[in-house]
C-alpha positions as CSV (number, residue, x, y, z in Angstrom):
1,X,65.4,65.3,-40.9
2,X,67.6,68.6,-39.3
3,X,71.0,68.4,-40.3
4,X,71.0,64.6,-41.4
5,X,70.3,63.8,-37.8
6,X,69.1,59.9,-37.5
7,X,65.2,59.3,-36.6
8,X,64.5,59.7,-33.1
9,X,61.6,58.0,-31.4
10,X,59.2,60.2,-29.4
11,X,56.5,59.4,-27.3
12,X,54.2,62.2,-25.9
13,X,51.1,61.4,-23.4
14,X,47.8,63.0,-24.0
15,X,48.5,63.8,-27.5
16,X,45.4,64.1,-29.7
17,X,44.3,68.0,-28.5
18,X,45.5,70.7,-27.4
19,X,49.0,71.3,-26.2
20,X,50.3,67.8,-26.9
21,X,48.8,67.6,-30.4
22,X,51.2,70.8,-31.0
23,X,54.0,69.3,-29.7
24,X,53.7,65.9,-31.6
25,X,53.2,67.8,-34.9
26,X,56.6,69.8,-34.4
27,X,58.1,66.7,-33.8
28,X,56.7,64.8,-36.8
29,X,57.2,67.7,-38.8
30,X,60.7,67.1,-38.5
31,X,60.6,63.8,-40.0
32,X,60.7,62.2,-35.7
33,X,59.5,58.4,-34.9
34,X,56.5,59.8,-33.1
35,X,54.1,58.0,-30.5
36,X,51.2,59.3,-30.1
37,X,49.5,58.4,-27.0
38,X,45.5,59.0,-26.0
39,X,43.0,58.1,-24.0
40,X,39.5,59.0,-24.7
41,X,39.6,60.6,-28.5
42,X,40.9,58.0,-31.2
43,X,39.3,60.4,-33.8
44,X,41.3,63.2,-32.8
45,X,44.5,61.1,-32.8
46,X,43.4,60.0,-36.1
47,X,43.7,63.3,-37.2
48,X,46.7,64.2,-35.8
49,X,48.7,60.9,-37.1
50,X,47.1,62.1,-40.7
51,X,48.7,65.6,-40.1
52,X,51.9,64.0,-39.1
53,X,52.5,61.7,-41.9
54,X,51.8,64.2,-44.4
55,X,54.5,66.4,-43.1
56,X,57.0,63.6,-43.8
57,X,56.7,61.9,-40.2
58,X,55.8,58.1,-38.7
59,X,53.0,58.1,-36.2
60,X,52.6,54.7,-33.9
61,X,49.2,55.8,-32.5
62,X,48.5,53.9,-29.1
63,X,45.9,54.2,-26.9
64,X,46.8,53.6,-22.8
65,X,45.7,55.3,-19.8
66,X,49.0,56.5,-18.1
67,X,47.2,55.5,-14.4
68,X,47.9,52.3,-15.3
69,X,50.8,50.7,-15.0
70,X,50.5,47.5,-16.9
71,X,49.2,49.6,-20.1
72,X,51.6,51.9,-19.4
73,X,54.0,48.8,-19.5
74,X,52.4,47.2,-22.4
75,X,52.5,50.4,-24.6
76,X,56.5,51.0,-23.9
77,X,57.3,47.0,-24.6
78,X,54.7,47.5,-27.7
79,X,57.0,50.9,-28.9
80,X,60.2,48.4,-28.2
81,X,59.4,45.7,-30.6
82,X,58.1,48.0,-33.5
83,X,61.1,50.8,-33.2
84,X,63.5,49.2,-31.1
85,X,63.3,52.0,-28.1
86,X,62.4,55.6,-26.8
87,X,64.5,58.5,-27.5
88,X,62.6,61.3,-26.1
89,X,59.5,61.0,-23.8
90,X,57.0,64.5,-23.6
91,X,55.3,64.3,-20.6
92,X,52.1,65.8,-21.5
93,X,48.9,64.2,-20.2
94,X,47.0,66.3,-17.6
95,X,43.4,66.7,-16.5
96,X,41.9,69.6,-14.1
97,X,39.1,69.0,-12.1
98,X,39.0,72.9,-10.5
99,X,37.3,73.8,-7.2
100,X,37.9,75.0,-3.6
101,X,39.6,72.6,-1.2
102,X,37.0,73.0,1.1
103,X,34.6,71.4,-1.0
104,X,36.9,69.1,-3.3
105,X,35.8,65.0,-3.4
106,X,38.4,63.0,-2.6
107,X,37.7,61.6,-6.5
108,X,38.7,64.7,-7.5
109,X,41.9,65.2,-5.8
110,X,42.7,61.3,-6.8
111,X,41.9,62.0,-10.3
112,X,44.1,65.0,-10.7
113,X,46.6,63.6,-8.8
114,X,46.9,59.9,-10.8
115,X,47.0,61.3,-14.2
116,X,48.9,64.5,-13.6
117,X,51.8,63.4,-11.8
118,X,51.7,59.2,-10.8
119,X,51.3,58.9,-14.9
120,X,54.2,60.8,-15.6
121,X,55.9,58.5,-12.8
122,X,54.5,55.6,-14.2
123,X,55.7,56.8,-18.0
124,X,59.8,58.0,-16.9
125,X,59.7,54.5,-14.6
126,X,59.1,52.7,-17.6
127,X,60.8,54.7,-20.5
128,X,64.0,55.2,-18.7
129,X,64.6,51.7,-18.3
130,X,65.0,51.7,-22.5
131,X,66.9,54.7,-22.3
132,X,69.6,53.4,-19.3
133,X,70.6,50.4,-22.1
134,X,71.5,52.8,-24.5
135,X,72.8,55.5,-22.3
136,X,70.7,58.0,-23.9
137,X,67.9,59.6,-23.6
138,X,65.7,62.8,-23.2
139,X,62.6,63.4,-20.9
140,X,60.1,66.6,-20.8
141,X,57.5,66.9,-18.4
142,X,54.8,69.5,-18.6
143,X,54.2,71.2,-15.6
144,X,52.7,74.6,-14.8
145,X,53.3,77.9,-12.9
146,X,50.3,76.9,-10.7
147,X,52.8,74.1,-9.7
148,X,55.1,77.1,-8.2
149,X,53.0,79.9,-7.2
150,X,49.8,77.8,-6.5
151,X,46.6,78.5,-7.5
152,X,43.5,79.0,-5.7
153,X,40.9,76.3,-7.0
154,X,43.1,74.4,-7.9
155,X,44.6,72.7,-4.6
156,X,44.5,68.9,-6.4
157,X,46.4,70.6,-9.7
158,X,49.2,73.0,-8.1
159,X,50.2,70.1,-5.8
160,X,50.5,67.9,-9.2
161,X,52.1,70.0,-10.6
162,X,54.8,71.0,-7.7
163,X,55.3,67.6,-7.5
164,X,56.0,66.8,-11.3
165,X,58.9,69.8,-10.3
166,X,60.3,67.6,-7.9
167,X,59.7,64.0,-10.0
168,X,62.1,66.1,-12.4
169,X,64.8,67.6,-10.2
170,X,65.2,63.6,-8.5
171,X,65.1,61.5,-12.3
172,X,68.0,64.5,-13.5
173,X,70.1,63.1,-10.8
174,X,69.2,59.6,-10.6
175,X,69.5,59.2,-14.2
176,X,72.1,62.1,-15.0
177,X,75.1,59.1,-14.9
178,X,73.4,57.4,-17.5
179,X,73.2,60.6,-19.7
180,X,69.4,61.2,-19.9
181,X,68.4,64.6,-19.3
182,X,65.2,65.0,-17.6
183,X,63.7,68.5,-17.8
184,X,60.3,70.5,-16.9
185,X,58.5,73.2,-18.7
186,X,55.9,75.7,-17.8
187,X,53.9,76.3,-20.7
188,X,51.6,79.5,-19.6
189,X,47.9,80.3,-20.0
190,X,47.6,78.9,-23.8
191,X,44.2,79.1,-26.0
192,X,43.4,75.4,-25.6
193,X,40.3,73.1,-24.4
194,X,41.8,73.2,-20.8
195,X,42.9,77.0,-20.9
196,X,39.6,78.0,-21.9
197,X,38.0,75.9,-18.8
198,X,39.5,79.0,-16.2
199,X,37.4,81.3,-15.5
200,X,37.4,84.6,-17.3
201,X,38.5,86.5,-14.4
202,X,41.5,84.0,-14.1
203,X,42.8,84.4,-17.6
204,X,42.8,88.5,-16.9
205,X,44.5,88.0,-13.8
206,X,47.1,85.9,-15.7
207,X,47.5,88.3,-18.8
208,X,48.1,91.2,-16.4
209,X,50.6,88.9,-14.4
210,X,52.6,89.1,-18.0
211,X,54.7,92.0,-18.4
212,X,54.7,91.6,-22.3
213,X,51.2,91.7,-21.8
214,X,50.5,88.8,-24.4
215,X,49.8,85.0,-23.7
216,X,52.7,82.4,-25.0
217,X,51.1,80.2,-28.0
218,X,50.8,76.2,-28.1
219,X,53.6,76.5,-31.4
220,X,55.9,78.4,-29.3
221,X,55.8,76.0,-26.1
222,X,56.1,72.8,-28.9
223,X,58.6,74.4,-30.7
224,X,60.6,75.1,-27.3
225,X,60.0,71.3,-26.1
226,X,61.8,70.2,-29.6
227,X,64.3,72.3,-29.2
228,X,65.1,71.5,-25.9
229,X,65.1,67.9,-26.7
230,X,68.3,68.9,-29.1
231,X,70.0,70.2,-25.6
232,X,72.7,67.6,-24.5
233,X,74.3,69.2,-21.9
234,X,70.8,70.7,-19.9
235,X,69.1,68.6,-17.0
236,X,67.3,69.4,-13.9
237,X,65.8,72.8,-15.2
238,X,62.6,74.0,-14.6
239,X,61.7,76.5,-17.8
240,X,58.7,79.1,-17.7
241,X,57.9,80.4,-20.9
242,X,55.5,83.2,-20.5
243,X,56.6,87.0,-18.6
244,X,55.8,86.2,-15.6
245,X,57.9,87.9,-13.2
246,X,58.4,84.2,-11.2
């Protein structure tokens, strides 16, 4: 454990693969107690669990659909029963259903908004109740530069991620008096399963827009999220983690 600090309980949603996996492992490597939330891939979640245990962390693997308020409340209650509370929430769960808005189905719109925005809200609402009791806590939401700039073919994703930025700022104002920090991170393009689903032309343009000419790695983002969780006087902020100039 870093600097003899007490173990924290850290919930990471969508933690079985991609960026969520890297974030969960980063916290676990520091000896934290990690709540590893997943929905569909138990095999991948158990692989992350083994990695965290091997690095000295503790893990609680919980399947829950973040779109379902009852499932979220049950997950948070189970964590409270096992570990007494939650110190850090990382809202990472997210999906894409890309397509031009003129041809986008309502189900593709709803599924992305429900997972990427409503899911984050439900998790913040449930977890912040525990944090308010302790007068301490940190919420970090994984947004996207698409929520700032917009992206063709991603009207649903861009709207959800823009909403997540608004949610972050509103919750920072609401919870600041209770010593709860709420921030958002724009990770940039990552070579994850979600990132590889983008069209090559879009990926090429993203790389050209980066003034340093490179992409961010999931490990770099995970390291930043970990450090941000330790910063006690930072709230209501949105951090862009690549070199695109906004």
